[in-house]
PAVOVEX-972116 format. One record per residue: residue number from 1; x, y, z of N, C-alpha, C, O in turn; residue in three letters. Coordinates in pm, 1 decimal, decimal comma. Layout:
N
seq:n.xx:n.yy:n.zz:ca.xx:ca.yy:ca.zz:c.xx:c.yy:c.zz:o.xx:o.yy:o.zz:type
NUM:X:Y:Z:X:Y:Z:X:Y:Z:X:Y:Z:ALA
...
REM end
This chain:
159
seq:n.xx:n.yy:n.zz:ca.xx:ca.yy:ca.zz:c.xx:c.yy:c.zz:o.xx:o.yy:o.zz:type
1:11906,0:8618,2:6386,7:11764,9:8620,1:6360,4:11668,5:8544,8:6479,0:11552,4:8574,5:6506,9:MET
2:11751,8:8439,2:6539,8:11636,6:8327,8:6645,4:11665,1:8403,7:6742,4:11584,4:8385,2:6833,5:LYS
3:11758,2:8497,6:6772,4:11753,1:8561,2:6892,1:11643,7:8684,7:6907,9:11594,7:8688,1:7020,8:ARG
4:11611,4:8753,6:6846,5:11533,9:8829,4:6801,7:11387,6:8736,9:6864,2:11313,5:8803,1:6936,8:ASN
5:11358,4:8630,3:6844,7:11230,0:8580,6:6826,8:11208,3:8545,3:7006,5:11105,8:8564,4:7072,0:ILE
6:11319,5:8497,9:7047,3:11342,8:8499,3:7208,7:11338,3:8606,2:7280,9:11327,5:8589,2:7402,4:TYR
7:11344,3:8727,3:7234,9:11369,7:8860,2:7295,6:11213,1:8884,5:7249,9:11159,5:8926,8:7352,3:ILE
8:11132,0:8879,4:7164,7:11002,5:8896,3:7119,8:10940,8:8886,6:7257,3:10912,7:8958,9:7352,9:ASP
9:10930,9:8697,4:7199,4:10865,6:8609,3:7313,4:10879,1:8601,3:7441,0:10820,9:8512,7:7503,5:PHE
10:10980,8:8718,4:7518,8:11041,3:8702,8:7655,5:10950,6:8820,3:7662,2:10846,2:8796,1:7722,8:THR
11:10960,6:8921,2:7623,7:10885,7:9021,8:7642,3:10726,6:9072,3:7664,7:10660,9:9158,8:7722,7:TYR
12:10708,8:8923,8:7552,6:10520,5:8872,7:7551,9:10517,7:8870,0:7675,2:10482,6:8950,6:7761,5:PHE
13:10558,8:8767,4:7675,6:10586,5:8675,2:7872,4:10554,9:8801,8:7949,9:10445,5:8838,7:7992,6:ILE
14:10681,1:8864,5:7959,8:10692,7:8978,7:8113,1:10521,9:9060,5:8090,1:10445,0:9070,5:8185,7:ILE
15:10493,0:9102,0:7976,7:10382,8:9244,1:7940,2:10283,0:9092,0:7957,9:10173,6:9127,4:7914,0:LEU
16:10276,3:9011,9:7981,0:10123,5:8915,1:7982,7:10128,5:8886,6:8129,3:10019,4:8906,3:8182,8:ALA
17:10229,9:8843,0:8216,3:10219,2:8817,2:8331,6:10232,1:8949,5:8445,9:10199,5:8947,4:8564,6:ALA
18:10278,9:9040,1:8382,9:10239,1:9175,2:8445,8:10106,5:9214,1:8475,4:10053,3:9273,1:8569,4:SER
19:10043,8:9133,5:8302,5:9881,4:9213,3:8324,4:9836,4:9152,2:8403,9:9772,7:9211,3:8491,1:PHE
20:9853,9:8960,0:8411,1:9798,4:8921,2:8519,7:9856,7:8914,4:8658,5:9837,8:8841,0:8755,5:GLY
21:9922,0:9001,2:8636,9:9961,9:9011,1:8819,7:9887,5:9085,2:8873,1:9822,8:9077,9:8977,5:ALA
22:9906,4:9215,3:8739,2:9777,6:9286,0:8829,7:9654,0:9299,3:8821,0:9603,2:9382,1:8896,6:VAL
23:9579,3:9235,5:8742,1:9489,1:9191,8:8710,9:9442,1:9078,9:8897,3:9337,3:9097,9:8958,9:LEU
24:9540,6:8985,9:8937,4:9462,6:8944,3:8977,4:9513,4:8987,4:9203,3:9463,4:8964,8:9313,5:VAL
25:9624,2:9048,9:9150,6:9629,2:9136,1:9257,3:9531,8:9217,2:9298,7:9495,7:9209,1:9416,1:LEU
26:9467,1:9316,6:9204,6:9348,7:9390,5:9209,6:9184,0:9322,8:9197,7:9087,3:9373,1:9255,0:GLY
27:9178,9:9213,7:9121,0:9099,5:9200,0:9161,0:9021,1:9059,7:9185,4:8904,8:9034,7:9153,8:ALA
28:9121,3:8969,0:9254,4:9162,6:8830,3:9388,9:9170,4:8865,8:9517,9:9085,3:8851,9:9605,7:VAL
29:9348,8:8943,3:9527,8:9388,6:8942,8:9622,5:9273,0:9019,0:9744,7:9192,3:8991,3:9833,4:VAL
30:9327,2:9115,3:9682,0:9298,5:9275,1:9765,9:9106,3:9214,0:9819,8:9052,0:9225,8:9929,6:ALA
31:9057,5:9158,8:9704,8:8898,0:9177,7:9817,6:8906,5:9094,6:9890,2:8843,2:9110,9:9994,5:PRO
32:8993,4:8953,5:9873,7:9006,0:8891,7:9968,6:9029,8:8862,1:10123,7:8989,4:8792,4:10216,8:ILE
33:9166,1:9008,1:10073,9:9217,2:9027,2:10233,1:9111,8:9127,0:10267,5:9073,2:9104,7:10382,2:VAL
34:9060,1:9211,9:10222,2:9038,7:9311,6:10308,2:8847,2:9244,3:10330,6:8782,6:9330,8:10389,7:PHE
35:8765,5:9126,3:10298,1:8647,6:9120,2:10306,9:8672,0:8900,3:10394,5:8629,8:8789,2:10362,1:HIS
36:8782,9:8969,8:10533,5:8820,0:8784,2:10594,4:8691,7:8761,1:10620,4:8640,1:8655,5:10583,8:THR
37:8623,9:8853,2:10685,2:8510,5:8833,5:10731,7:8387,8:8721,7:10693,2:8303,9:8674,5:10770,0:ASP
38:8409,7:8690,9:10520,7:8305,8:8619,0:10462,6:8350,2:8514,0:10459,6:8279,9:8413,7:10471,4:LYS
39:8472,5:8511,0:10443,7:8592,6:8333,0:10471,9:8613,6:8314,6:10600,4:8627,5:8195,0:10626,2:ILE
40:8623,0:8397,4:10708,8:8675,1:8318,7:10818,7:8570,1:8356,0:10919,8:8519,1:8467,4:10931,3:LEU
41:8543,4:8245,7:10993,9:8427,2:8235,1:11077,9:8491,7:8299,8:11253,5:8427,7:8376,4:11325,6:SER
42:8609,8:8250,0:11280,6:8687,1:8237,9:11394,5:8735,5:8386,8:11450,2:8692,7:8460,5:11539,0:GLU
43:8856,4:8396,7:11345,8:8938,7:8501,0:11337,8:8894,5:8636,7:11210,5:8858,5:8613,2:11095,1:MET
44:8903,1:8712,0:11244,3:8859,8:8828,9:11085,9:8958,4:8937,9:11119,3:8939,9:8998,8:11224,7:ILE
45:9072,4:8974,0:11034,6:9118,8:9053,4:11056,2:9053,2:9209,6:10977,6:8989,0:9220,6:10873,2:ILE
46:9102,1:9323,3:11080,6:9028,9:9464,7:11073,7:9127,0:9511,2:10923,5:9227,1:9464,4:10869,3:ASP
47:9034,2:9628,5:10896,1:9035,5:9712,3:10776,4:9234,2:9734,7:10779,8:9303,4:9684,3:10691,3:ASN
48:9290,3:9810,4:10887,7:9451,6:9845,2:10867,2:9510,8:9710,2:10862,1:9600,0:9695,3:10778,5:TYR
49:9477,9:9606,4:10936,8:9558,9:9471,1:10938,6:9574,1:9437,1:10790,1:9674,7:9427,4:10719,8:ASN
50:9408,3:9417,8:10756,7:9439,7:9370,5:10627,9:9487,9:9504,3:10491,5:9498,1:9493,1:10369,3:ALA
51:9503,7:9597,8:10564,8:9572,1:9710,6:10429,8:9742,6:9654,3:10474,7:9816,2:9636,7:10377,6:GLY
52:9817,2:9621,0:10645,6:9898,2:9610,9:10615,5:9953,4:9469,7:10550,8:10075,9:9464,6:10538,9:ILE
53:9888,3:9369,1:10513,2:9917,9:9321,6:10438,2:9964,5:9327,9:10298,2:10063,6:9283,0:10240,5:ILE
54:9825,3:9423,0:10248,2:9869,4:9429,0:10128,0:9920,2:9504,7:10126,4:9936,1:9531,8:10007,4:MET
55:9977,6:9588,1:10197,0:10101,9:9700,3:10157,6:10195,3:9629,2:10153,0:10291,4:9678,1:10093,6:GLY
56:10210,7:9511,2:10199,8:10365,8:9406,8:10231,6:10363,1:9381,4:10060,4:10445,6:9406,4:9972,5:GLU
57:10215,0:9314,1:10058,6:10196,8:9231,8:9892,4:10258,5:9312,9:9784,6:10340,4:9269,2:9703,6:ILE
58:10202,2:9463,2:9790,8:10226,5:9546,7:9713,0:10420,2:9582,8:9729,6:10488,9:9604,8:9629,9:PHE
59:10466,9:9581,6:9845,8:10606,6:9630,3:9827,8:10657,1:9546,7:9778,7:10719,0:9581,7:9678,3:HIS
60:10664,1:9393,5:9813,2:10714,5:9315,3:9703,4:10676,7:9265,6:9575,7:10741,6:9168,5:9537,0:ARG
61:10563,1:9320,5:9480,8:10531,5:9327,2:9376,9:10554,4:9405,3:9313,9:10553,2:9392,3:9191,5:PHE
62:10598,5:9570,7:9405,0:10716,0:9686,2:9339,5:10844,1:9635,1:9275,8:10898,8:9698,3:9185,5:SER
63:10898,3:9504,7:9329,3:11029,4:9465,7:9218,1:11026,7:9462,4:9114,4:11087,4:9517,9:9022,8:TYR
64:10908,6:9353,4:9129,3:10873,8:9315,2:8973,3:10805,0:9423,2:8893,8:10745,0:9397,1:8789,5:TRP
65:10811,6:9510,4:8929,8:10729,3:9621,8:8851,5:10870,5:9708,8:8792,3:10873,5:9746,3:8675,0:ILE
66:10976,7:9733,5:8880,5:11080,4:9769,9:8830,4:11129,0:9691,5:8723,3:11158,6:9727,9:8609,5:TYR
67:11133,4:9576,3:8775,7:11190,6:9471,0:8632,8:11152,3:9500,4:8513,9:11218,8:9526,4:8413,6:PHE
68:10965,4:9491,2:8541,8:10915,2:9576,4:8425,4:10942,8:9705,1:8343,2:10957,0:9714,2:8221,2:LEU
69:10945,8:9768,8:8404,8:10954,4:9932,3:8392,8:11081,6:9913,4:8283,0:11054,3:9927,5:8163,8:ALA
70:11222,4:9881,1:8323,0:11331,1:9898,8:8279,9:11350,1:9783,7:8153,3:11436,0:9790,8:8065,5:ILE
71:11232,5:9661,1:8170,0:11240,3:9589,4:8060,6:11181,1:9663,0:7937,9:11232,3:9648,7:7826,8:TYR
72:11088,7:9730,3:7955,3:11007,4:9806,2:7875,4:11070,0:9886,5:7782,6:11042,5:9884,3:7662,7:VAL
73:11167,7:9969,9:7842,6:11254,8:10113,6:7789,5:11343,4:9993,9:7717,7:11335,9:9968,6:7597,5:VAL
74:11427,8:9925,3:7810,5:11564,8:9843,8:7717,8:11465,1:9775,1:7543,2:11523,8:9796,9:7437,2:ILE
75:11343,3:9709,6:7538,2:11289,6:9677,6:7477,8:11244,1:9815,0:7387,6:11339,3:9865,6:7328,1:TYR
76:11161,2:9857,9:7375,7:11081,9:9957,8:7352,2:11202,5:10032,3:7275,3:11189,5:10038,7:7153,1:GLU
77:11307,9:10084,4:7326,9:11435,2:10144,9:7280,7:11534,9:10073,6:7171,6:11612,6:10131,1:7095,4:ALA
78:11513,5:9944,8:7183,8:11586,5:9840,1:7062,5:11493,2:9835,3:6981,9:11525,7:9783,6:6875,0:ALA
79:11393,6:9867,0:6988,8:11250,8:9855,1:6848,2:11219,4:9977,6:6813,0:11145,2:9991,1:6715,7:GLN
80:11266,2:10089,2:6880,5:11302,8:10208,9:6782,1:11412,2:10245,8:6736,1:11403,8:10349,4:6670,1:TYR
81:11589,7:10168,4:6751,1:11631,6:10216,0:6687,1:11596,6:10087,4:6600,5:11695,3:10107,0:6529,7:LYS
82:11575,9:10044,7:6579,9:11577,4:9905,6:6438,9:11487,5:10008,7:6355,7:11498,2:9993,8:6234,0:MET
83:11412,9:10096,3:6391,9:11387,0:10145,6:6315,6:11159,2:10056,6:6271,7:11098,7:10022,6:6170,0:GLY
84:11129,5:10061,8:6409,9:11028,8:9948,2:6354,7:10937,3:10098,2:6479,6:10971,3:10096,1:6597,8:GLN
85:10872,9:10165,9:6451,4:10818,4:10323,1:6536,7:10687,7:10303,1:6528,8:10628,0:10286,3:6422,4:ARG
86:10633,2:10303,7:6646,8:10494,0:10295,4:6633,6:10398,3:10374,3:6734,7:10399,2:10336,7:6851,9:ASP
87:10337,8:10452,5:6707,5:10256,2:10539,3:6777,2:10179,2:10478,9:6903,3:10223,3:10510,8:7013,7:ALA
88:10109,5:10425,9:6899,4:10038,4:10356,6:6971,6:10154,6:10279,4:7100,2:10181,2:10306,4:7217,3:ILE
89:10199,4:10175,2:7003,3:10300,3:10110,6:7079,8:10401,6:10193,2:7218,7:10408,7:10177,1:7340,6:SER
90:10477,5:10297,9:7103,6:10531,7:10394,6:7189,1:10445,5:10519,3:7336,2:10519,6:10561,3:7425,1:PHE
91:10345,0:10545,7:7335,7:10191,3:10554,5:7399,7:10189,8:10442,5:7460,0:10299,0:10436,2:7516,5:GLY
92:10129,8:10347,5:7482,6:10124,2:10219,8:7589,5:10285,0:10195,1:7643,2:10306,9:10148,8:7755,2:ALA
93:10368,1:10223,4:7570,8:10550,5:10205,3:7680,7:10522,3:10302,2:7726,3:10403,5:10273,7:7741,6:ALA
94:10533,4:10446,3:7782,1:10545,7:10583,3:7815,3:10466,1:10572,3:7931,6:10499,4:10633,4:8033,2:VAL
95:10351,4:10492,1:7928,6:10211,1:10483,9:8023,5:10250,5:10364,0:8101,9:10199,9:10351,3:8213,4:THR
96:10328,7:10280,0:8061,5:10356,5:10161,6:8168,6:10484,5:10223,3:8226,7:10523,9:10194,1:8339,6:VAL
97:10523,0:10275,5:8177,8:10648,5:10332,5:8225,2:10584,3:10443,9:8337,7:10524,0:10402,3:8436,7:LEU
98:10590,8:10493,2:8329,0:10509,2:10566,6:8412,6:10471,2:10593,5:8544,5:10503,5:10659,5:8643,2:PHE
99:10309,9:10437,5:8463,7:10225,2:10403,2:8625,2:10275,0:10367,8:8706,5:10280,6:10408,3:8822,6:THR
100:10350,8:10226,7:8620,5:10451,0:10180,0:8677,3:10552,0:10218,9:8798,3:10548,2:10172,1:8912,0:SER
101:10640,1:10312,1:8749,6:10715,1:10386,0:8875,4:10634,0:10504,5:8960,5:10679,9:10555,1:9062,9:LEU
102:10503,8:10540,6:8900,3:10425,4:10626,9:9026,2:10382,4:10528,4:9115,8:10347,7:10568,6:9226,9:MET
103:10376,4:10395,5:9090,2:10340,9:10284,0:9224,8:10420,7:10239,4:9248,4:10418,9:10231,1:9371,2:PHE
104:10528,2:10185,3:9201,9:10632,7:10138,8:9292,8:10744,4:10260,8:9396,3:10809,6:10221,7:9493,1:SER
105:10743,5:10410,3:9345,8:10833,9:10467,7:9359,2:10773,9:10614,2:9442,2:10823,9:10720,7:9478,6:ALA
106:10644,1:10552,9:9447,0:10547,5:10708,7:9424,9:10466,2:10642,5:9596,6:10511,2:10641,5:9711,2:ILE
107:10308,7:10586,6:9527,4:10254,8:10549,4:9609,2:10208,3:10499,4:9711,2:10129,1:10523,5:9802,3:TYR
108:10320,4:10374,4:9651,0:10365,0:10241,1:9751,8:10415,4:10295,3:9879,8:10350,4:10316,7:9982,1:ALA
109:10549,8:10315,5:9856,6:10627,6:10394,5:9975,4:10488,5:10520,2:10109,9:10436,9:10524,4:10221,6:PRO
110:10499,9:10588,7:9984,2:10381,1:10679,2:10108,7:10266,4:10574,4:10154,8:10254,0:10536,4:10271,3:LYS
111:10215,6:10548,9:10088,1:10114,0:10415,5:10184,9:10179,1:10359,7:10261,9:10154,4:10398,0:10376,3:ILE
112:10285,2:10252,7:10253,6:10328,8:10244,1:10377,9:10427,4:10285,1:10478,3:10471,4:10210,0:10565,3:LEU
113:10472,5:10456,2:10455,5:10507,9:10553,6:10555,7:10361,9:10546,9:10644,9:10356,2:10507,0:10761,2:ALA
114:10273,7:10583,2:10584,2:10155,7:10622,4:10643,6:10059,6:10549,3:10774,4:9990,5:10590,1:10867,8:MET
115:10121,4:10359,8:10692,4:10034,9:10264,8:10789,6:10143,1:10296,7:10912,9:10102,9:10306,7:11028,8:GLN
116:10295,5:10313,0:10874,7:10412,6:10297,2:11006,5:10347,8:10376,7:11106,5:10333,5:10334,7:11221,3:ALA
117:10307,3:10490,7:11068,7:10267,0:10593,4:11176,4:10146,1:10509,0:11254,2:10140,4:10500,3:11376,8:MET
118:10060,4:10454,8:11172,0:9964,8:10404,6:11275,7:9799,8:10400,6:11216,2:9748,1:10442,2:11112,5:GLY
119:9754,5:10339,0:11320,3:9601,5:10356,0:11213,6:9529,0:10491,1:11195,6:9473,6:10514,7:11088,2:ARG
120:9526,8:10591,2:11308,6:9496,3:10726,2:11301,9:9543,7:10738,3:11112,5:9464,7:10737,9:11018,1:GLU
121:9633,8:10744,1:11109,3:9691,6:10829,3:10924,2:9675,8:10780,2:10833,0:9712,8:10829,5:10726,4:ALA
122:9606,0:10647,7:10843,5:9562,9:10540,8:10725,1:9367,1:10610,8:10725,5:9285,7:10570,5:10642,5:THR
123:9339,7:10691,4:10810,4:9180,0:10745,5:10848,1:9180,7:10838,4:10796,7:9069,9:10885,1:10770,5:GLN
124:9330,0:10933,1:10744,6:9306,4:11066,2:10699,8:9242,0:11092,1:10578,6:9213,0:10987,6:10520,2:SER
125:9205,3:11206,7:10512,7:9205,9:11222,9:10409,2:9313,0:11200,8:10301,0:9281,8:11155,1:10191,1:ASP
126:9459,5:11238,5:10337,8:9579,0:11238,6:10260,4:9522,6:11090,0:10225,5:9446,4:11054,0:10135,8:THR
127:9586,9:11017,4:10327,5:9546,6:10867,9:10306,7:9482,1:10810,2:10219,5:9522,4:10722,8:10142,7:PHE
128:9349,8:10869,2:10229,3:9213,9:10795,9:10182,6:9231,4:10814,4:9973,4:9197,0:10739,9:9881,6:ALA
129:9311,3:10971,1:9977,8:9332,1:11015,1:9868,9:9460,8:10942,1:9779,2:9441,2:10873,5:9678,9:ASN
130:9573,1:10966,9:9827,6:9692,4:10842,0:9831,3:9610,2:10733,8:9767,0:9616,8:10707,4:9646,9:ILE
131:9536,9:10676,2:9848,2:9481,9:10515,0:9809,0:9421,3:10509,9:9705,8:9425,9:10411,7:9631,7:HIS
132:9358,7:10606,7:9683,9:9254,4:10625,9:9573,8:9299,6:10664,3:9429,6:9223,6:10670,7:9332,9:ILE
133:9437,0:10689,4:9428,2:9469,4:10741,5:9264,8:9583,6:10659,2:9293,2:9672,0:10692,8:9214,4:ALA
134:9647,1:10511,9:9414,0:9723,5:10397,1:9355,4:9636,8:10322,5:9282,1:9674,1:10266,1:9179,3:SER
135:9454,9:10311,1:9348,9:9430,6:10234,3:9260,5:9396,5:10301,5:9092,1:9384,4:10226,7:8995,2:GLU
136:9388,2:10409,6:9085,5:9345,5:10425,5:8949,2:9492,6:10377,2:8845,9:9519,5:10312,2:8744,9:ILE
137:9561,4:10463,8:8957,1:9736,7:10396,1:8834,2:9753,9:10260,5:8817,1:9821,5:10226,2:8720,2:ASP
138:9707,6:10174,4:8890,1:9717,3:10025,1:8901,0:9582,0:10026,8:8765,6:9616,3:9965,1:8664,8:PHE
139:9495,0:10065,9:8762,3:9373,9:10013,8:8661,0:9496,0:10073,6:8518,6:9579,5:10008,3:8456,1:LYS
140:9465,9:10188,5:8511,0:9545,6:10260,7:8414,0:9655,7:10160,8:8389,6:9654,0:10116,5:8274,8:ILE
141:9744,4:10117,0:8462,0:9920,1:10024,5:8423,8:9821,3:9913,6:8340,8:9838,1:9912,3:8218,8:LEU
142:9725,4:9825,5:8393,6:9665,6:9738,6:8355,4:9623,9:9712,5:8215,2:9652,2:9619,2:8140,0:ALA
143:9529,9:9845,9:8193,8:9515,1:9886,3:8072,7:9617,3:9901,1:7963,4:9592,2:9857,7:7851,0:VAL
144:9743,3:9966,7:7993,9:9831,6:10053,1:7914,2:9913,0:9860,4:7892,1:9922,8:9795,8:7787,8:ALA
145:9948,9:9827,7:8010,5:9977,2:9654,4:7904,0:9918,0:9556,2:7857,0:9976,2:9461,1:7805,0:LEU
146:9789,1:9567,3:7870,0:9713,6:9547,3:7759,2:9702,8:9580,6:7610,6:9697,7:9496,1:7521,2:LEU
147:9700,5:9688,4:7597,1:9777,6:9820,6:7495,5:9871,8:9750,4:7423,7:9878,3:9694,9:7314,0:VAL
148:9944,9:9770,2:7521,6:10091,2:9704,6:7434,6:10137,0:9585,7:7401,7:10213,6:9567,5:7307,0:LEU
149:10088,3:9484,8:7486,7:10109,5:9334,4:7485,6:10019,9:9326,5:7351,9:10079,1:9249,3:7276,4:PHE
150:9909,9:9370,5:7294,9:9799,5:9338,5:7186,4:9903,6:9459,6:7073,1:9915,8:9425,3:6955,5:VAL
151:9947,0:9545,8:7102,9:9978,5:9640,6:6961,1:10100,3:9581,7:6905,1:10114,4:9570,0:6783,3:ARG
152:10212,3:9534,3:7012,0:10358,8:9430,0:7001,7:10298,6:9336,2:6900,3:10321,7:9345,1:6779,8:ARG
153:10232,5:9260,2:6946,7:10200,0:9125,9:6887,9:10102,0:9168,2:6709,2:10129,3:9109,8:6604,4:LEU
154:10014,7:9257,3:6719,6:10006,6:9312,4:6595,4:10143,6:9347,1:6529,0:10201,1:9283,5:6440,6:MET
155:10173,1:9432,8:6575,3:10288,5:9453,6:6466,3:10446,1:9343,7:6442,9:10545,6:9368,0:6374,6:LEU
156:10420,5:9244,1:6513,8:10503,5:9089,7:6520,9:10487,2:9061,6:6388,7:10570,4:9052,8:6298,5:LEU
157:10288,7:9039,9:6389,8:10205,6:8979,4:6273,0:10230,0:9018,7:6153,0:10226,8:8947,3:6052,7:LYS
158:10260,6:9156,9:6159,1:10242,8:9235,2:6030,4:10402,6:9225,2:5985,3:10434,2:9206,4:5867,9:ILE
159:10500,9:9240,1:6094,3:10663,8:9236,5:6019,7:10715,8:9021,3:6017,9:10823,9:8984,3:5971,9:SER
REM end
């Protein structure tokens, strides 16, 4: 029984840490990196180079996102097998899985590949559309993580 409590606690920590990381990267890091003109006085980073920096940050964050996706699948499958089925947590877990894999396996690599092609590729409509889609995906991931965290916490309290 104690092992289950530790597994649940670890799951909540991973969900909370992931939600916090998504918020910090999206709401704190990105605005600072892309608006260095408001912070620095002598050296200003242009949008292309700021994008390179953010691309590397998100590339490294993708490793955590892959770990998150694997952990969510394993935990939710175990909960399902133990009979703790819930439509809301299932839907949130599937959303976390798909949005995290879309971000890490599709959007981040495509953005990095276009950045590697040079400045002109990052000024195309294709790049802009991929970037906007990745931002939307990241926001959906944040909401799904929050919903999954709250719902699993509610179910833990009930049982």
